[in-house]
C-alpha positions in Angstrom: 57.3 0.5 109.1 58.3 3.5 111.2 59.2 6.7 109.5 61.9 8.8 111.0 60.7 12.4 111.1 62.8 14.8 109.1 64.5 17.3 111.2 64.7 20.8 109.8 67.0 23.4 111.2 65.5 26.8 111.1 68.2 29.5 110.8 67.6 33.1 111.7 68.0 35.2 108.5 69.8 37.9 110.6 72.5 35.5 111.7 74.9 36.8 109.0 74.6 40.4 110.2 74.6 39.7 114.0 77.3 37.0 114.2 79.4 36.5 111.1 80.2 40.1 110.3 81.2 41.1 113.8 83.4 38.0 114.2 85.1 38.8 110.8 85.7 42.4 111.8 87.1 41.4 115.2 89.5 38.9 113.6 90.7 41.5 111.1 91.2 44.1 113.8 93.0 41.6 116.0 95.4 40.8 113.1 96.1 44.5 112.5 96.7 45.1 116.3 99.1 42.1 116.5 101.0 43.4 113.5 101.5 46.9 114.9 102.3 45.5 118.4 105.1 43.4 116.8 106.3 46.4 114.8 106.4 48.7 117.9 108.0 46.1 120.2 110.7 45.1 117.7 114.1 46.6 118.3 116.0 48.3 115.5 118.8 46.2 114.0 122.2 47.2 115.3 124.2 49.3 112.9 127.7 47.9 112.0 130.5 50.3 111.3 132.0 50.1 107.8 135.2 48.1 108.8 133.2 45.5 110.7 130.8 45.0 107.8 133.7 44.7 105.3 135.3 42.0 107.5 132.0 40.1 107.8 131.3 40.3 104.0 134.9 39.3 103.1 134.6 36.2 105.3 131.2 35.3 103.8 132.7 35.8 100.3 135.6 33.5 101.1 133.3 30.9 102.4 131.0 31.0 99.4 134.0 30.8 97.0 135.2 27.7 98.9 131.8 26.1 99.0 130.9 26.8 95.4 134.2 26.2 93.7 132.7 23.5 91.5 130.4 26.1 89.8 133.4 28.4 88.8 135.7 27.7 86.0 139.2 26.6 87.1 140.8 29.9 86.1 138.1 32.0 87.8 138.5 30.0 91.0 142.3 30.2 91.0 142.1 34.0 90.4 139.8 34.5 93.3 141.8 32.1 95.5 145.0 33.9 94.6 143.4 37.2 95.6 141.7 36.1 98.8 144.4 34.0 100.4 147.1 36.7 100.6 144.5 39.3 101.6 143.3 37.1 104.5 146.9 36.3 105.6 147.9 40.0 105.6 144.8 41.0 107.5 143.6 43.4 104.8 139.9 42.7 105.6 140.2 42.9 109.3 138.3 45.7 111.1 141.3 46.1 113.5 144.4 45.2 111.5 146.6 45.9 114.6 145.2 42.8 116.4 146.1 40.4 113.6 147.0 37.0 115.0 145.7 37.7 118.5 142.7 35.8 119.8 139.4 37.5 120.5 139.0 39.0 124.0 137.4 36.8 126.6 134.0 38.3 127.3 133.8 36.8 130.8 136.9 38.9 131.8 135.4 42.2 130.9 133.7 44.0 133.7 130.1 45.0 133.3 129.6 48.5 134.9 126.3 47.8 136.6 127.6 44.7 138.5 129.6 44.8 141.7 
């Protein structure tokens, strides 16, 4: 019967110090660098003026009342509906109440100053 020789793998005891620690440090520094690169390259969010934000939040409020009516009691839903419908019809939440009933401007018709 032939015996298979046992193979032993001899590992350098300094492997931990010369390979694993530097790789760990490089990976941590790469993650920190990527984080700060993403922070510096990100643009700041555009600030909305108060009337535009009010219009946007009123529309979201109306949508959430409509979608979640089953959670509200009947009286609560009717009270909110009776408040929101006339306000939306009168244009109370619009950022520009003068333009009530007019469609939004066509962006392709506006002239960009840097084009000919």
